[in-house]
N, CA and C of each residue as an Amber inpcrd file, in Angstrom:
protein
   498
  26.6950000  15.5810000  -7.3000000  25.2560000  15.3860000  -7.2010000
  24.9660000  14.4580000  -6.0160000  23.9980000  14.8170000  -5.2100000
  23.6650000  13.9970000  -4.0450000  22.8600000  12.7730000  -4.4560000
  22.8620000  11.7850000  -3.6050000  22.1140000  10.5590000  -3.8710000
  20.6190000  10.8520000  -3.8510000  19.8920000  10.0880000  -4.6170000
  18.4380000  10.2660000  -4.6710000  17.8180000   9.9060000  -3.3320000
  16.7950000  10.6500000  -2.9690000  16.0250000  10.3180000  -1.7700000
  14.8810000   9.4190000  -2.2090000  14.7330000   8.2890000  -1.5130000
  13.7190000   7.2930000  -1.8690000  12.5910000   7.3020000  -0.8550000
  11.3730000   7.3560000  -1.3760000  10.1930000   7.3340000  -0.5250000
   9.2910000   6.1920000  -0.9610000   8.9030000   5.3720000  -0.0100000
   7.9650000   4.2900000  -0.2680000   6.5800000   4.8010000   0.1300000
   5.6800000   4.8980000  -0.8330000   4.3240000   5.3850000  -0.5760000
   3.3880000   4.1850000  -0.6180000   2.8980000   3.7870000   0.5570000
   2.0040000   2.6260000   0.6650000   0.5790000   3.0680000   0.3780000
  -0.0720000   2.3800000  -0.5540000  -1.4210000   2.7420000  -0.9850000
  -2.3780000   1.5790000  -0.7990000  -3.5240000   1.8670000  -0.1960000
  -4.5430000   0.8380000   0.0100000  -5.7720000   1.0660000  -0.8620000
  -5.9400000   2.2830000  -1.3640000  -7.1090000   2.5970000  -2.1840000
  -8.1000000   3.5010000  -1.4750000  -7.8500000   3.8320000  -0.2130000
  -8.7580000   4.6920000   0.5430000  -8.1440000   6.0640000   0.8100000
  -7.0260000   6.3600000   0.1660000  -6.3110000   7.5950000   0.4250000
  -7.0570000   8.8070000  -0.1260000  -6.7940000   9.9500000   0.4870000
  -7.3300000  11.2320000   0.0590000  -6.6900000  11.5990000  -1.2800000
  -7.4620000  12.1630000  -2.1940000  -6.9390000  12.5540000  -3.5040000
  -5.8530000  13.6160000  -3.3930000  -5.7880000  14.3140000  -2.2690000
  -4.7810000  15.3580000  -2.0710000  -3.4270000  14.7810000  -1.6550000
  -3.2990000  13.4780000  -1.5810000  -2.0500000  12.8550000  -1.1350000
  -0.8240000  13.3210000  -1.9110000  -0.8500000  13.3740000  -3.2480000
   0.3660000  13.8230000  -3.9550000   0.8000000  15.2350000  -3.5730000
  -0.1600000  16.1380000  -3.3730000   0.1840000  17.4990000  -2.9690000
   0.7790000  17.5130000  -1.5570000   0.2330000  16.6970000  -0.6820000
   0.7600000  16.6210000   0.6790000   2.1770000  16.0600000   0.6710000
   2.4210000  15.0560000  -0.1380000   3.7600000  14.4810000  -0.2490000
   4.7240000  15.5100000  -0.8350000   4.2860000  16.2470000  -1.8530000
   5.1420000  17.2550000  -2.4820000   5.5580000  18.3250000  -1.4840000
   4.6650000  18.6890000  -0.5750000   5.0190000  19.6930000   0.4360000
   6.1430000  19.1820000   1.3470000   6.1790000  17.8860000   1.5570000
   7.1880000  17.3130000   2.4530000   8.5040000  17.0340000   1.7260000
   8.4360000  16.4460000   0.5450000   9.6670000  16.0250000  -0.1440000
  10.2680000  17.1140000  -1.0180000   9.5130000  18.1580000  -1.3010000
  10.0110000  19.2310000  -2.1460000   9.4070000  19.1750000  -3.5280000
   9.9290000  20.0260000  -4.3990000   9.3720000  20.1630000  -5.7410000
   9.6180000  18.9400000  -6.6120000  10.5090000  18.1060000  -6.2030000
  10.8000000  16.9160000  -6.9970000  11.9750000  17.1410000  -7.9140000
  12.2310000  16.1870000  -8.7130000  13.3670000  16.2040000  -9.6150000
  13.9440000  14.8110000  -9.6530000  14.9810000  14.6140000 -10.4450000
  15.5470000  13.2730000 -10.5560000  16.1460000  12.7640000  -9.2440000
  16.3660000  13.6810000  -8.2880000  16.9050000  13.2410000  -6.9980000
  15.8180000  12.7110000  -6.0720000  14.5770000  12.7140000  -6.5230000
  13.4600000  12.1770000  -5.7420000  12.9550000  10.9040000  -6.4280000
  12.9580000   9.8070000  -5.6940000  12.4010000   8.5430000  -6.1930000
  11.2080000   8.1870000  -5.3180000  10.0920000   7.9710000  -5.9670000
   8.8820000   7.5890000  -5.2510000   8.4580000   6.2120000  -5.7420000
   8.3610000   5.2770000  -4.8170000   7.8810000   3.9380000  -5.1580000
   6.4680000   3.8020000  -4.6110000   5.5090000   3.7170000  -5.5200000
   4.1220000   3.5040000  -5.1300000   3.9550000   2.0160000  -4.8690000
   3.4120000   1.6760000  -3.7220000   3.3940000   0.2850000  -3.2750000
   2.0050000  -0.1060000  -2.7980000   1.5200000  -1.2210000  -3.3170000
   0.2220000  -1.7570000  -2.8960000   0.4070000  -3.2190000  -2.5010000
  -0.2200000  -3.5930000  -1.4010000  -0.1640000  -4.9780000  -0.9450000
  -1.5660000  -5.5620000  -1.0010000  -1.7010000  -6.6540000  -1.7420000
  -2.9640000  -7.3890000  -1.7650000  -3.0110000  -8.2390000  -0.5010000
  -3.9490000  -7.9520000   0.3460000  -4.0970000  -8.6300000   1.6450000
  -4.4760000 -10.0870000   1.4300000  -3.6580000 -10.9920000   1.9140000
  -3.9610000 -12.4170000   1.7820000  -4.5320000 -13.0120000   3.0580000
  -4.5620000 -12.2470000   4.1260000  -5.0690000 -12.7430000   5.4020000
  -6.4650000 -13.3400000   5.3180000  -7.4450000 -12.6290000   4.7360000
  -8.7940000 -13.2050000   4.6490000  -8.8500000 -14.5100000   3.8710000
  -8.0120000 -14.6360000   2.8380000  -7.9970000 -15.8810000   2.0700000
  -7.5130000 -17.0530000   2.8940000  -6.6150000 -16.7810000   3.8270000
  -6.0970000 -17.8490000   4.6710000  -7.1740000 -18.4160000   5.5810000
  -8.2330000 -17.6340000   5.8080000  -9.3140000 -18.0810000   6.6800000
 -10.3530000 -18.9220000   5.9510000 -10.3790000 -18.8260000   4.6280000
 -11.3740000 -19.5740000   3.8690000 -10.9160000 -21.0090000   3.6700000
 -11.8660000 -21.8620000   3.4830000 -11.5410000 -23.2630000   3.1860000
 -12.2690000 -23.6610000   1.9170000 -11.7630000 -24.6570000   1.2750000
 -12.3540000 -25.1400000   0.0330000 -12.6630000 -26.6310000   0.1930000
 -13.3750000 -26.9610000   1.2490000 -13.6640000 -28.3570000   1.5310000
 -14.9920000 -28.7700000   0.9140000 -15.1070000 -30.0300000   0.4940000
 -16.3460000 -30.5150000  -0.1000000 -17.5450000 -30.3960000   0.8310000
 -17.3330000 -30.3900000   2.1320000 -18.4510000 -30.3550000   3.0710000
 -19.2680000 -29.0790000   2.9440000 -18.6620000 -27.9910000   2.4650000
 -19.4180000 -26.7450000   2.3550000 -20.0660000 -26.5900000   0.9880000
 -19.8310000 -27.5210000   0.0850000 -20.4350000 -27.4660000  -1.2510000
 -21.5310000 -28.5080000  -1.3610000 -22.5090000 -28.2020000  -2.1370000
 -23.5750000 -29.1610000  -2.4010000 -23.6880000 -29.3450000  -3.9100000
 -23.8720000 -30.5270000  -4.3310000 -24.0500000 -30.7710000  -5.7510000
 -23.0440000 -31.7590000  -6.2930000 -23.3130000 -32.2700000  -7.4730000
 -22.4620000 -33.3000000  -8.0650000 -21.2330000 -32.7630000  -8.7920000
 -21.1710000 -31.4460000  -9.0460000 -20.0630000 -30.9120000  -9.8270000
 -18.7270000 -31.1320000  -9.1110000 -17.6710000 -31.1890000  -9.8780000
 -16.3660000 -31.4410000  -9.2520000 -15.8780000 -30.2160000  -8.4640000
 -15.1560000 -30.5090000  -7.4290000 -14.5690000 -29.4680000  -6.6010000
 -13.4090000 -28.8280000  -7.3610000 -13.4060000 -27.5020000  -7.4950000
 -12.2730000 -26.8680000  -8.1810000 -10.9710000 -27.1160000  -7.4270000
  -9.9080000 -27.2160000  -8.1720000  -8.5990000 -27.4020000  -7.5670000
  -8.2460000 -26.1680000  -6.7450000  -7.7440000 -26.3870000  -5.5270000
  -7.4350000 -25.2790000  -4.6270000  -6.3940000 -24.3400000  -5.2250000
  -5.3860000 -24.8910000  -5.9220000  -4.3780000 -24.0250000  -6.5120000
  -4.9450000 -23.1640000  -7.6330000  -5.9530000 -23.6700000  -8.3540000
  -6.6190000 -22.8960000  -9.3970000  -7.3730000 -21.7240000  -8.7650000
  -8.0500000 -21.9740000  -7.6590000  -8.7710000 -20.9160000  -6.9520000
  -7.7800000 -19.8620000  -6.4680000  -6.6980000 -20.2970000  -5.8680000
  -5.6810000 -19.3580000  -5.3800000  -5.0970000 -18.5290000  -6.5220000
  -4.8400000 -19.1520000  -7.6650000  -4.2850000 -18.4340000  -8.8190000
  -5.2740000 -17.3830000  -9.3180000  -6.5530000 -17.7360000  -9.3650000
  -7.5710000 -16.7720000  -9.8040000  -7.6500000 -15.5850000  -8.8430000
  -7.6160000 -15.8670000  -7.5590000  -7.6500000 -14.7860000  -6.5670000
  -6.4050000 -13.9100000  -6.6770000  -5.2620000 -14.5280000  -6.8390000
  -4.0180000 -13.7680000  -6.9690000  -4.0350000 -12.9110000  -8.2340000
  -4.5290000 -13.4560000  -9.3270000  -4.6180000 -12.6900000 -10.5780000
  -5.5570000 -11.4980000 -10.4270000  -6.6920000 -11.7150000  -9.7600000
  -7.6420000 -10.6210000  -9.5330000  -7.0080000  -9.5420000  -8.6560000
  -6.2820000  -9.9520000  -7.6240000  -5.5960000  -8.9880000  -6.7640000
  -4.5560000  -8.1970000  -7.5480000  -3.8200000  -8.8820000  -8.3950000
  -2.7830000  -8.2390000  -9.1970000  -3.4000000  -7.2030000 -10.1490000
  -4.4900000  -7.5790000 -10.7850000  -5.1690000  -6.6740000 -11.7210000
  -5.7150000  -5.4460000 -10.9870000  -6.3310000  -5.6580000  -9.8370000
  -6.8720000  -4.5590000  -9.0440000  -5.7490000  -3.6430000  -8.5580000
  -4.6580000  -4.2210000  -8.0920000  -3.5190000  -3.4330000  -7.6200000
  -2.8840000  -2.6210000  -8.7430000  -2.7640000  -3.2170000  -9.9190000
  -2.1810000  -2.5040000 -11.0610000  -3.0470000  -1.3150000 -11.4650000
  -4.3650000  -1.4950000 -11.4440000  -5.2700000  -0.3940000 -11.7770000
  -5.1610000   0.7300000 -10.7470000  -5.1110000   0.3620000  -9.4850000
  -4.9700000   1.3500000  -8.4120000  -3.6700000   2.1370000  -8.5720000
  -2.5720000   1.4380000  -8.7930000  -1.2800000   2.1020000  -8.9250000
  -1.2010000   2.9660000 -10.1790000  -1.8720000   2.5610000 -11.2450000
  -1.8710000   3.3690000 -12.4700000  -2.5230000   4.7300000 -12.2210000
  -3.6200000   4.7340000 -11.4880000  -4.2970000   6.0000000 -11.1580000
  -3.3960000   6.8780000 -10.3150000  -2.7920000   6.2920000  -9.2780000
  -1.9280000   7.0820000  -8.4030000  -0.6520000   7.5190000  -9.1120000
  -0.1700000   6.7140000 -10.0330000   1.0130000   7.1070000 -10.8000000
   0.7240000   8.3850000 -11.5810000  -0.4230000   8.4550000 -12.2210000
  -0.8090000   9.6600000 -12.9670000  -0.8820000  10.8730000 -12.0380000
  -1.4690000  10.6940000 -10.8760000  -1.6220000  11.8040000  -9.9300000
  -0.2600000  12.2960000  -9.4280000   0.6160000  11.3610000  -9.0820000
   1.9380000  11.7630000  -8.6030000   2.7670000  12.3740000  -9.7260000
   2.6640000  11.8340000 -10.9300000   3.4160000  12.3730000 -12.0670000
   2.9600000  13.7910000 -12.3930000   1.6790000  14.0790000 -12.2310000
   1.1790000  15.4280000 -12.4840000   1.6620000  16.4050000 -11.4210000
   1.7980000  15.9470000 -10.1900000   2.2180000  16.8120000  -9.0860000
   3.7340000  16.9500000  -8.9990000   4.4460000  15.8560000  -9.2480000
   5.9120000  15.8460000  -9.1840000   6.4590000  15.3400000 -10.5200000
   6.3430000  16.1530000 -11.5850000   6.6760000  15.6660000 -12.9320000
   8.1270000  15.2410000 -13.1260000   9.0500000  15.8040000 -12.3750000
  10.4560000  15.4540000 -12.5680000  10.9070000  14.2750000 -11.7080000
  10.0820000  13.8680000 -10.7690000  10.4590000  12.7630000  -9.8800000
  10.4130000  11.4360000 -10.6330000  11.2360000  10.5210000 -10.1820000
  11.1970000   9.1620000 -10.7140000  10.1340000   8.3960000  -9.9180000
   9.1560000   7.8470000 -10.6210000   8.0480000   7.1820000  -9.9360000
   7.9560000   5.7460000 -10.4300000   8.0090000   4.8160000  -9.4830000
   7.8910000   3.4040000  -9.8060000   6.6670000   2.8070000  -9.1410000
   6.3710000   1.5800000  -9.4910000   5.2180000   0.8820000  -8.9380000
   5.6220000  -0.5220000  -8.5270000   5.0500000  -0.9700000  -7.4220000
   5.3560000  -2.2970000  -6.9170000   4.1130000  -2.8750000  -6.2560000
   3.8250000  -4.1270000  -6.5630000   2.6880000  -4.8310000  -5.9700000
   3.2240000  -6.0710000  -5.2690000   2.6880000  -6.3490000  -4.0980000
   3.0560000  -7.5550000  -3.3610000   1.7910000  -8.1920000  -2.8130000
   1.9190000  -9.4240000  -2.3740000   0.8180000 -10.1150000  -1.7130000
   1.2950000 -10.5480000  -0.3430000   0.4190000 -10.4510000   0.6230000
   0.7710000 -10.8420000   1.9770000   0.0470000 -10.0010000   2.9940000
   0.6710000  -9.8320000   4.1180000   0.1410000  -8.9870000   5.1820000
   0.6930000  -7.5790000   4.9520000  -0.1680000  -6.5800000   4.6890000
   0.3250000  -5.2510000   4.3350000   1.3360000  -4.6720000   5.3200000
   1.0540000  -4.7990000   6.6120000   1.9470000  -4.1980000   7.6050000
   3.3490000  -4.7930000   7.5310000   3.4370000  -6.0980000   7.3310000
   4.7360000  -6.7580000   7.2690000   5.4520000  -6.4700000   5.9530000
   4.6850000  -6.4580000   4.8640000   5.2770000  -6.2020000   3.5480000
   5.8140000  -4.7780000   3.4490000   5.1060000  -3.8050000   4.0080000
   5.5580000  -2.4150000   3.9500000   6.8990000  -2.2750000   4.6520000
   7.0070000  -2.8310000   5.8360000   8.2540000  -2.7380000   6.6010000
   9.3840000  -3.4520000   5.8510000   9.1150000  -4.6210000   5.3140000
  10.1460000  -5.3930000   4.6050000  10.5960000  -4.6990000   3.3200000
   9.6620000  -4.1680000   2.5560000  10.0190000  -3.5190000   1.2940000
  10.7820000  -2.2230000   1.5480000  10.4450000  -1.5100000   2.6020000
  11.1890000  -0.2850000   2.9310000  12.6670000  -0.6130000   3.1540000
  12.9330000  -1.7110000   3.8160000  14.3190000  -2.1320000   4.0480000
  14.9500000  -2.5840000   2.7370000  14.2360000  -3.4250000   1.9910000
  14.7730000  -3.9670000   0.7420000  15.1050000  -2.8690000  -0.2690000
  14.2940000  -1.8190000  -0.3250000  14.5240000  -0.7340000  -1.2800000
  15.4460000   0.3580000  -0.7300000  15.8670000   0.2030000   0.5080000
  16.6720000   1.2350000   1.1780000  15.9670000   2.5860000   1.1380000
  14.6870000   2.5630000   1.4620000  13.8870000   3.7910000   1.4550000
  14.3700000   4.7300000   2.5490000  14.2960000   6.0120000   2.2660000
  14.6370000   7.0200000   3.2690000  13.4660000   7.2450000   4.2150000
  12.2620000   6.9660000   3.7480000  11.0690000   7.1180000   4.5840000
   9.9130000   6.3530000   3.9630000   8.9720000   5.9900000   4.8120000
   7.7190000   5.3680000   4.3850000   6.6310000   6.4190000   4.5430000
   5.7900000   6.5350000   3.5360000   4.6610000   7.4600000   3.5990000
   3.3950000   6.6320000   3.4890000   2.5070000   6.8050000   4.4540000
   1.2290000   6.1130000   4.3950000   0.1460000   6.9850000   4.9920000
  -1.0730000   6.6500000   4.6680000  -2.2210000   7.4140000   5.1520000
  -2.9130000   6.6500000   6.2600000  -3.3820000   7.4200000   7.2340000
  -4.2120000   6.8130000   8.2670000  -5.5360000   6.4290000   7.6130000
  -6.0960000   5.3320000   8.0420000  -7.3480000   4.9160000   7.4090000
  -8.4380000   5.9320000   7.7420000  -9.3650000   6.1180000   6.8030000
 -10.4190000   7.0930000   7.0550000 -11.3250000   6.6480000   8.1940000
 -11.7730000   7.6070000   8.9460000 -12.6590000   7.3340000  10.0730000
 -13.8840000   8.2270000   9.9700000 -14.9520000   7.7790000  10.5470000
 -16.1610000   8.5910000  10.6190000 -16.1540000   9.2920000  11.9680000
 -15.9940000  10.5810000  11.9440000 -15.9990000  11.3320000  13.1900000
 -14.6190000  11.5990000  13.7080000 -14.5500000  12.3630000  14.7900000
 -13.2450000  12.7370000  15.3470000 -12.5380000  11.5500000  15.9910000
 -11.2270000  11.6370000  15.9820000 -10.4020000  10.5880000  16.5730000
  -9.4910000  11.2150000  17.6200000  -9.5070000  10.6490000  18.7910000
  -8.6360000  11.1420000  19.8640000  -7.2030000  10.7090000  19.5820000
  -6.2270000  11.5210000  19.9630000  -4.8370000  11.1260000  19.7570000
  -4.4930000   9.8680000  20.5590000  -3.4810000   9.1640000  20.1100000
  -3.0300000   7.9750000  20.8180000  -2.9330000   6.7870000  19.8990000
  -2.5420000   5.6460000  20.4390000  -2.3310000   4.4490000  19.6250000
  -3.5710000   3.9970000  18.8610000  -4.7510000   4.2410000  19.4040000
  -5.9760000   3.8110000  18.7350000  -6.4080000   4.7750000  17.6360000
  -5.6480000   5.8420000  17.4260000  -6.0330000   6.8330000  16.4180000
  -5.6710000   6.4030000  15.0030000  -4.9580000   5.2880000  14.8650000
  -4.6020000   4.7610000  13.5470000  -5.0040000   3.2940000  13.4720000
  -5.0980000   2.7870000  12.2640000  -5.4430000   1.3840000  12.0850000
  -4.2780000   0.4670000  12.4090000  -4.5510000  -0.8320000  12.3330000
  -3.5190000  -1.8010000  12.7240000  -2.3160000  -1.7940000  11.7870000
  -2.5370000  -1.5270000  10.4930000  -1.4100000  -1.5010000   9.5560000
  -0.4920000  -0.3320000   9.8890000  -1.0580000   0.8560000  10.0230000
  -0.2410000   2.0210000  10.3480000   0.4470000   1.8560000  11.6930000
  -0.2670000   1.3000000  12.6650000   0.3220000   1.1020000  13.9950000
   1.5360000   0.1900000  13.9120000   1.4230000  -0.9070000  13.1560000
   2.5320000  -1.8480000  13.0090000   3.7140000  -1.1720000  12.3230000
   3.4420000  -0.4380000  11.2330000   4.5250000   0.2200000  10.5050000
   5.2050000   1.2620000  11.3950000   4.4150000   2.0410000  12.1180000
   4.9850000   3.0330000  13.0350000   5.8720000   2.3750000  14.0910000
   5.4510000   1.2340000  14.5850000   6.1930000   0.5500000  15.6470000
   7.4070000  -0.2280000  15.1520000   7.3750000  -0.7200000  13.9090000
   8.4190000  -1.6400000  13.4540000   9.3170000  -1.1330000  12.3350000
   9.0010000  -0.0190000  11.7320000   9.8100000   0.4700000  10.6170000
  11.1900000   0.8930000  11.0920000  12.1940000   0.5430000  10.3050000
  13.5650000   0.9440000  10.6280000  13.9010000   2.2970000   9.9900000
  12.9540000   2.8660000   9.2400000  13.1380000   4.1900000   8.6320000
  12.0190000   5.1000000   9.1270000  12.1860000   6.4100000   8.9980000
  11.1130000   7.3090000   9.4240000   9.8070000   7.0370000   8.6740000
   8.7030000   7.2840000   9.3550000   7.3740000   7.0710000   8.7710000
   6.6210000   8.3880000   8.8050000   6.0970000   8.7930000   7.6490000
   5.2530000   9.9650000   7.5770000   3.8150000   9.4780000   7.4590000
   3.0290000   9.7540000   8.4790000   1.6210000   9.3560000   8.4950000
   0.7910000  10.5640000   8.1130000   0.0560000  10.4560000   7.0360000
  -0.7460000  11.5690000   6.5400000  -2.2150000  11.2890000   6.8030000
  -2.8790000  12.2620000   7.3890000  -4.3080000  12.1490000   7.6600000
  -5.0890000  12.8150000   6.5410000  -6.3020000  12.3810000   6.3500000
  -7.1740000  12.9530000   5.3180000  -7.4090000  14.4300000   5.5880000
  -7.5350000  15.2010000   4.5140000  -7.8030000  16.6150000   4.6590000
  -9.2930000  16.8980000   4.7930000 -10.1290000  15.9530000   4.3580000
 -11.5690000  16.1900000   4.4170000 -12.2250000  15.3920000   5.5140000
């Protein structure tokens, strides 16, 4: 029996609903030799830009502890990511019923986490979707978002970039 082929499917929540069918066309009918890891990264970049200084607050109430705020944000990200992955897990399981499907959530910079997790999981390929755009997009480096561009440029494994069908 040959070794399982591992695919890391990076999900942001803006993917086309036809993604599982598109993946199935590429990886085959599925089976126990196909492992799909659904992966979502909660972007922490915007949080790094915020500050929790008393100067921006008005009023006598106490300033919340910064670690408490961070924990609440992280918990909310985790809950949102788990809900997103649960939906996609159902969709992939319906399309590739025999495949082994796992879920993984991380926090950080999506582009860096995708590349790192692909290496850590020994993925055979990374699958991600180009971000949706309004209107036609000319070919070239600007035809994808910054996350896809980084993954395309830095991944040590092949990358399958899927565009929306609609």
